SEVO-602184 format. One record per atom (N, C-alpha, C, O): x, y, z; residue in three letters; residue number from 1. Coordinates in pm, whole numbers, always signed. Layout:
<recs>
        x        y        z   res     n
        X        Y        Z   ALA   NUM
...
</recs>
This chain:
<recs>
        x        y        z   res     n
    -4003    +1411    -4897   UNK     1
    -3850    +1448    -4866   UNK     1
    -3829    +1466    -4709   UNK     1
    -3735    +1418    -4647   UNK     1
    -3921    +1535    -4659   UNK     2
    -3924    +1560    -4506   UNK     2
    -3939    +1424    -4437   UNK     2
    -3868    +1401    -4339   UNK     2
    -4016    +1345    -4474   UNK     3
    -4028    +1206    -4406   UNK     3
    -3889    +1121    -4425   UNK     3
    -3841    +1058    -4330   UNK     3
    -3838    +1124    -4535   UNK     4
    -3698    +1055    -4554   UNK     4
    -3594    +1114    -4476   UNK     4
    -3506    +1043    -4427   UNK     4
    -3599    +1250    -4459   UNK     5
    -3479    +1328    -4349   UNK     5
    -3529    +1264    -4204   UNK     5
    -3443    +1216    -4131   UNK     5
    -3652    +1263    -4168   UNK     6
    -3688    +1207    -4042   UNK     6
    -3632    +1086    -4031   UNK     6
    -3559    +1063    -3935   UNK     6
    -3656     +999    -4116   UNK     7
    -3620     +852    -4095   UNK     7
    -3474     +839    -4070   UNK     7
    -3420     +780    -3977   UNK     7
    -3413     +912    -4182   UNK     8
    -3260     +912    -4182   UNK     8
    -3211     +949    -4029   UNK     8
    -3136     +875    -3964   UNK     8
    -3257    +1057    -3987   UNK     9
    -3212    +1124    -3854   UNK     9
    -3243    +1030    -3730   UNK     9
    -3166    +1014    -3635   UNK     9
    -3355     +975    -3742   UNK    10
    -3383     +859    -3645   UNK    10
    -3295     +741    -3656   UNK    10
    -3240     +693    -3557   UNK    10
    -3277     +682    -3803   UNK    11
    -3175     +577    -3795   UNK    11
    -3043     +612    -3775   UNK    11
    -2969     +517    -3751   UNK    11
    -2994     +720    -3779   UNK    12
    -2861     +788    -3720   UNK    12
    -2850     +789    -3580   UNK    12
    -2746     +758    -3522   UNK    12
    -2968     +829    -3518   UNK    13
    -2971     +823    -3377   UNK    13
    -2963     +680    -3310   UNK    13
    -2912     +658    -3199   UNK    13
    -3013     +595    -3384   UNK    14
    -3008     +454    -3329   UNK    14
    -2885     +403    -3341   UNK    14
    -2836     +331    -3255   UNK    14
    -2820     +439    -3461   UNK    15
    -2682     +375    -3500   UNK    15
    -2572     +434    -3388   UNK    15
    -2487     +359    -3340   UNK    15
    -2581     +571    -3353   UNK    16
    -2499     +622    -3257   UNK    16
    -2534     +566    -3114   UNK    16
    -2440     +544    -3039   UNK    16
    -2659     +543    -3072   UNK    17
    -2670     +503    -2951   UNK    17
    -2613     +344    -2947   UNK    17
    -2553     +302    -2848   UNK    17
    -2636     +266    -3061   UNK    18
    -2585     +121    -3058   UNK    18
    -2431     +122    -3058   UNK    18
    -2373      +37    -2990   UNK    18
    -2362     +211    -3130   UNK    19
    -2211     +230    -3116   UNK    19
    -2171     +235    -2995   UNK    19
    -2085     +160    -2947   UNK    19
    -2242     +344    -2921   UNK    20
    -2186     +391    -2786   UNK    20
    -2223     +280    -2670   UNK    20
    -2149     +253    -2575   UNK    20
    -2334     +228    -2694   UNK    21
    -2359     +103    -2593   UNK    21
    -2260       +1    -2621   UNK    21
    -2198      -45    -2526   UNK    21
    -2235      -44    -2746   UNK    22
    -2144     -137    -2768   UNK    22
    -1991      -97    -2714   UNK    22
    -1917     -179    -2661   UNK    22
    -1961      +29    -2733   UNK    23
    -1828      +74    -2695   UNK    23
    -1815      +66    -2527   UNK    23
    -1706      +41    -2475   UNK    23
    -1940      +92    -2445   UNK    24
    -1924      +93    -2340   UNK    24
    -1943      -59    -2257   UNK    24
    -1920      -78    -2137   UNK    24
    -1985     -147    -2345   UNK    25
    -1983     -280    -2308   UNK    25
    -1840     -334    -2310   UNK    25
    -1796     -405    -2219   UNK    25
    -1769     -299    -2415   UNK    26
    -1644     -327    -2450   UNK    26
    -1548     -270    -2322   UNK    26
    -1480     -348    -2256   UNK    26
    -1551     -156    -2302   UNK    27
    -1482      -67    -2203   UNK    27
    -1515     -153    -2050   UNK    27
    -1428     -170    -1965   UNK    27
    -1621     -189    -2040   UNK    28
    -1655     -244    -1903   UNK    28
    -1591     -377    -1886   UNK    28
    -1537     -414    -1782   UNK    28
    -1602     -451    -2002   UNK    29
    -1522     -577    -1979   UNK    29
    -1360     -556    -1968   UNK    29
    -1288     -626    -1896   UNK    29
    -1317     -456    -2046   UNK    30
    -1173     -443    -2033   UNK    30
    -1131     -400    -1889   UNK    30
    -1026     -437    -1837   UNK    30
    -1234     -309    -1821   UNK    31
    -1200     -258    -1697   UNK    31
    -1213     -385    -1589   UNK    31
    -1148     -390    -1485   UNK    31
    -1289     -466    -1624   UNK    32
    -1294     -587    -1528   UNK    32
    -1187     -674    -1534   UNK    32
    -1142     -724    -1431   UNK    32
    -1130     -705    -1670   UNK    33
    -1012     -780    -1671   UNK    33
     -900     -694    -1599   UNK    33
     -827     -747    -1516   UNK    33
     -890     -574    -1628   UNK    34
     -775     -495    -1547   UNK    34
     -811     -508    -1399   UNK    34
     -716     -526    -1324   UNK    34
     -906     -503    -1356   UNK    35
     -936     -513    -1205   UNK    35
     -884     -662    -1154   UNK    35
     -803     -683    -1064   UNK    35
     -941     -741    -1222   UNK    36
     -888     -899    -1193   UNK    36
     -730     -903    -1197   UNK    36
     -671     -964    -1108   UNK    36
     -663     -842    -1297   UNK    37
     -507     -841    -1296   UNK    37
     -461     -777    -1184   UNK    37
     -376     -831    -1112   UNK    37
     -517     -638    -1152   UNK    38
     -460     -571    -1056   UNK    38
     -471     -641     -911   UNK    38
     -396     -619     -815   UNK    38
     -575     -726     -916   UNK    39
     -596     -798     -762   UNK    39
     -483     -897     -780   UNK    39
     -408     -901     -682   UNK    39
     -453     -976     -879   UNK    40
     -346    -1085     -868   UNK    40
     -212    -1001     -843   UNK    40
     -135    -1049     -759   UNK    40
     -183     -905     -892   UNK    41
      -61     -821     -877   UNK    41
      -58     -776     -744   UNK    41
      +53     -771     -691   UNK    41
     -184     -732     -661   UNK    42
     -178     -678     -528   UNK    42
     -151     -794     -432   UNK    42
      -94     -773     -325   UNK    42
     -189     -913     -468   UNK    43
     -164    -1045     -389   UNK    43
       -8    -1083     -406   UNK    43
      +65    -1124     -316   UNK    43
      +24    -1063     -526   UNK    44
     +186    -1096     -539   UNK    44
     +279     -989     -452   UNK    44
     +382    -1019     -391   UNK    44
     +224     -867     -460   UNK    45
     +323     -776     -377   UNK    45
     +304     -792     -252   UNK    45
     +399     -759     -181   UNK    45
     +194     -839     -192   UNK    46
     +169     -863      -50   UNK    46
     +268     -972      -16   UNK    46
     +343     -972      +82   UNK    46
     +259    -1064     -112   UNK    47
     +362    -1210      -62   UNK    47
     +513    -1154      -78   UNK    47
     +598    -1193       +1   UNK    47
     +542    -1070     -171   UNK    48
     +690    -1015     -175   UNK    48
     +716     -925      -40   UNK    48
     +822     -933      +21   UNK    48
     +617     -847       -4   UNK    49
     +642     -762     +139   UNK    49
     +647     -861     +244   UNK    49
     +740     -841     +323   UNK    49
     +576     -961     +269   UNK    50
     +570    -1044     +380   UNK    50
     +694    -1139     +377   UNK    50
     +750    -1159     +484   UNK    50
     +738    -1193     +273   UNK    51
     +855    -1271     +265   UNK    51
     +974    -1207     +266   UNK    51
    +1069    -1254     +329   UNK    51
     +983    -1091     +195   UNK    52
    +1114    -1027     +170   UNK    52
    +1156     -889     +231   UNK    52
    +1273     -856     +250   UNK    52
    +1036     -807     +261   UNK    53
    +1070     -676     +318   UNK    53
    +1046     -680     +453   UNK    53
    +1131     -624     +523   UNK    53
     +940     -738     +515   UNK    54
     +923     -729     +659   UNK    54
    +1040     -767     +744   UNK    54
    +1077     -706     +844   UNK    54
    +1098     -886     +688   UNK    55
    +1226     -942     +782   UNK    55
    +1339     -825     +781   UNK    55
    +1424     -819     +870   UNK    55
    +1332     -740     +681   UNK    56
    +1447     -652     +680   UNK    56
    +1411     -520     +752   UNK    56
    +1492     -427     +747   UNK    56
    +1303     -509     +813   UNK    57
    +1250     -382     +877   UNK    57
    +1345     -343    +1006   UNK    57
    +1386     -228    +1022   UNK    57
    +1371     -439    +1085   UNK    58
    +1459     -408    +1202   UNK    58
    +1597     -370    +1136   UNK    58
    +1650     -268    +1181   UNK    58
    +1655     -432    +1047   UNK    59
    +1777     -383    +1005   UNK    59
    +1789     -237     +941   UNK    59
    +1884     -160     +956   UNK    59
    +1684     -216     +872   UNK    60
    +1665      -84     +774   UNK    60
    +1646      +24     +923   UNK    60
    +1722     +121     +931   UNK    60
    +1557       +1    +1019   UNK    61
    +1573      +79    +1127   UNK    61
    +1695     +113    +1199   UNK    61
    +1723     +225    +1242   UNK    61
    +1775       -7    +1211   UNK    62
    +1915      +26    +1281   UNK    62
    +1996     +105    +1182   UNK    62
    +2053     +206    +1223   UNK    62
    +2009      +73    +1067   UNK    63
    +2080     +168     +963   UNK    63
    +2034     +280     +971   UNK    63
    +2121     +367     +963   UNK    63
    +1912     +324     +987   UNK    64
    +1850     +442     +977   UNK    64
    +1891     +563    +1101   UNK    64
    +1912     +684    +1095   UNK    64
    +1888     +452    +1225   UNK    65
    +1931     +523    +1348   UNK    65
    +2083     +546    +1319   UNK    65
    +2117     +662    +1340   UNK    65
    +2158     +483    +1286   UNK    66
    +2291     +505    +1259   UNK    66
    +2321     +635    +1173   UNK    66
    +2414     +713    +1193   UNK    66
    +2232     +643    +1082   UNK    67
    +2231     +776     +980   UNK    67
    +2196     +886    +1067   UNK    67
    +2260     +991    +1055   UNK    67
    +2098     +877    +1157   UNK    68
    +2049     +994    +1240   UNK    68
    +2163    +1038    +1342   UNK    68
    +2163    +1155    +1380   UNK    68
    +2259     +950    +1387   UNK    69
    +2355     +986    +1473   UNK    69
    +2464    +1064    +1390   UNK    69
    +2516    +1167    +1433   UNK    69
    +2493    +1014    +1280   UNK    70
    +2595    +1067    +1179   UNK    70
    +2549    +1211    +1133   UNK    70
    +2626    +1307    +1129   UNK    70
    +2414    +1216    +1098   UNK    71
    +2362    +1359    +1040   UNK    71
    +2361    +1447    +1171   UNK    71
    +2391    +1564    +1150   UNK    71
    +2334    +1417    +1292   UNK    72
    +2347    +1505    +1399   UNK    72
    +2451    +1550    +1439   UNK    72
    +2454    +1645    +1517   UNK    72
    +2563    +1486    +1392   UNK    73
    +2726    +1515    +1426   UNK    73
    +2758    +1614    +1315   UNK    73
    +2834    +1704    +1349   UNK    73
    +2714    +1615    +1186   UNK    74
    +2761    +1700    +1089   UNK    74
    +2774    +1859    +1111   UNK    74
    +2871    +1920    +1065   UNK    74
    +2667    +1926    +1186   UNK    75
    +2682    +2047    +1226   UNK    75
    +2807    +2079    +1306   UNK    75
    +2868    +2183    +1280   UNK    75
    +2853    +1995    +1406   UNK    76
    +2966    +2027    +1475   UNK    76
    +3107    +2003    +1401   UNK    76
    +3211    +2065    +1420   UNK    76
    +3082    +1897    +1314   UNK    77
    +3213    +1899    +1217   UNK    77
    +3220    +2016    +1137   UNK    77
    +3330    +2066    +1117   UNK    77
    +3132    +2059    +1096   UNK    78
    +3119    +2173     +994   UNK    78
    +3190    +2290    +1076   UNK    78
    +3275    +2361    +1021   UNK    78
    +3155    +2308    +1201   UNK    79
    +3196    +2444    +1292   UNK    79
    +3342    +2421    +1315   UNK    79
    +3423    +2513    +1313   UNK    79
    +3372    +2310    +1334   UNK    80
    +3514    +2287    +1357   UNK    80
    +3608    +2290    +1232   UNK    80
    +3727    +2320    +1246   UNK    80
    +3556    +2261    +1112   UNK    81
    +3626    +2267     +985   UNK    81
    +3636    +2408     +964   UNK    81
    +3741    +2455     +922   UNK    81
    +3532    +2486     +990   UNK    82
    +3549    +2636     +955   UNK    82
    +3661    +2699    +1046   UNK    82
    +3749    +2769     +995   UNK    82
    +3656    +2673    +1190   UNK    83
    +3779    +2720    +1265   UNK    83
    +3891    +2659    +1199   UNK    83
    +3978    +2743    +1172   UNK    83
    +3915    +2561    +1169   UNK    84
    +4035    +2506    +1111   UNK    84
    +4096    +2596     +998   UNK    84
    +4210    +2640     +983   UNK    84
    +3972    +2608     +915   UNK    85
    +4002    +2676     +783   UNK    85
    +4037    +2831     +814   UNK    85
    +4126    +2888     +750   UNK    85
    +3968    +2889     +907   UNK    86
    +4012    +3033     +941   UNK    86
    +4154    +3033     +983   UNK    86
    +4228    +3122     +942   UNK    86
    +4200    +2933    +1068   UNK    87
    +4335    +2942    +1135   UNK    87
    +4451    +2902    +1027   UNK    87
    +4571    +2923    +1041   UNK    87
    +4399    +2853     +937   UNK    88
    +4499    +2826     +819   UNK    88
    +4567    +2936     +757   UNK    88
    +4495    +3032     +727   UNK    88
    +4719    +2946     +727   UNK    89
    +4749    +3047     +659   UNK    89
    +4721    +3058     +531   UNK    89
    +4682    +2957     +473   UNK    89
    +4735    +3167     +468   UNK    90
    +4688    +3182     +332   UNK    90
    +4799    +3224     +224   UNK    90
    +4769    +3239     +106   UNK    90
</recs>
């Protein structure tokens, strides 16, 4: 009886190792495919950036500069609005 349990325990250990090894092989293949797909996607995104986004950089910077001017004027406008609101009859 002890011999049978020993053989079954060893067989179980071998099966577990084989299942884990095959699972790791499948995972490695999947990760390799994912890596290749991400490489293709990265190249495509670099193309989009080079062709479509970089030419817009100067325009975006000009627009942002105008926003900076507007934002810097807002505190002064708020102070003047507060003065007008205080003088307004209730």
